[in-house]
C-alpha positions, 0 to 999 in steps of 0.5 A: 500499499502507497502512503500518500500525503494531501493538503486541503489548503486554505487561502485568507478567504477560506477557499480551498485549493484543488488541482486537476491532473493531465490526460496522461495520468492514471486519473486523467482530468480528475481534480485533487487535493495536492500532495504526493508519495512519502519518501524513505524515512520522511515524516508526513508532515516534512512530505506534504510541505515538500510536495506542495512546494515541488508541485505548486511552489507555495508556502503552506502552514500545517494547521491540522489534520484529517482521518487517513483514507485507505482506497483500492483503485484496482491497480494500486492501493493507497493510504491518503494522509490529508493535512489542513493548511493555510497559505498566503499565496494566491497564484500556484506555479503548476509543475505536474498538473494542468489547471487549478482553482480556488473553491468555497467550501459549499462548492467542494461537493460538486468538484469532480475529484478522484475517488480517495479525494472525494472522502477527504472533501467529505471528511473536511465538510463534516469537520466544519459542520460538527466543530462550527460554533454558534454565532450567538454563543459567547463566554461569559464574565462569570467563566473567568475563573476557568477561562484559561482552561477552557479558552486554551482547549477551544483555541487548541482544538480550532480546525476552521475560520468559523471557529476562529471567528466565534472566539473573536467575536467573544473577545469583543464581547468580553475583554478578558478573552481578548487579553488571554488571547494576547497572552497566549500569543507569547506561549511556548506551546507553538501551536497554542501561540500560533492559534491565539495570535491568528485569532487575535488578528481576526479581532483586529480585523473588526476592531483595530482599536483593540490592538493599539495599547499593545502596538509598542509591546508588539513591535519590541517583541518581533525580534525574539519570536522564534515561532514563524506562525506567530510572527506571521500573525503579528506582522498581519496585524501591524500591516493592517493597523494604523501605523501613526498609532505607533510612536516615532521610536518604535516606527524606526524599530519596525522599519529596521526589522521589516527590512531585515526580513525582506532582505533576509534569505531565510524569511518565509514568503508570507513574512516578506509579503507583510513586511512589504506592506508595512514598509509601504505604509511607513513610507507614506510617513517617511517618504525618504524609505521609498528607494530603499523599499523599491530596490529590496522589492526589485532584488526580491522579485528576481527569483521569488515566488509568483505570490511574492512577485505579485505582491511586489509588482503591487507595491511598486505600483503604489510607490510610483503613484505617490506625489513626487513631492512626497518622495522627494521630501 
């Protein structure tokens, strides 16, 4: 039996990526979740990260997994090992497939999947339904004595965007939950830290003013964060916030950090993309940064992924549209 990994990859709109096999394959023109065979002495997690990178040139973050699917195709038997993943990239570069599309969750049922992938899609839909919290639920103030235990359990078991939205709504209703989300973002437990910071970013999407008192602390913490997923969430928050709410001293620290990430050969694609957005906002305040930012982006685009190249072009266009007087200040 072949051990094969696959990825249910979600974008920021909570759509799912599916890819189409070519004519000269054992499942011609069928759609599937991307992935591939487990190599000798390779972990399942390393396998899916490698396969997605090789097949699609996408950077993904593993968020969870679904139950394994064993299927007999007649000419081969496989055990399909599905992972739930998030990505910032929108444009995969196809090396083995002939097409791709981003599908709304409700439309997964209508995709013409290979047989084993049908079961993966079904399991994912069941997971969405069974773990969806009711929107009118909130964690009340009276639960504060057990908020640590209960909230950590909820965060650690979150597997979908609706669940994160529910916790985010609860944090708006109960400031104590918001504080806990912020504290958990610095937890040594990397899973809890990522989930908490990710949910915190969802709160800030709706109510950015809630994070204003913490902005300087977040900027000071950036260099000490060794959890890439948490760093991504914090940079996302900073990229969407009003930079004027950060004092001048910390704006300088943020600019230095963002340039270091943009110019580093080791920073993840998502980190670079958010750093570009932050630096563009800083350029609106400090126009002298424009030339350095443009130069850094052009170097990055020379051998960057499709996703980072697209973001880079967008920022370069915005820089070019800045008033000449502002750029010459």
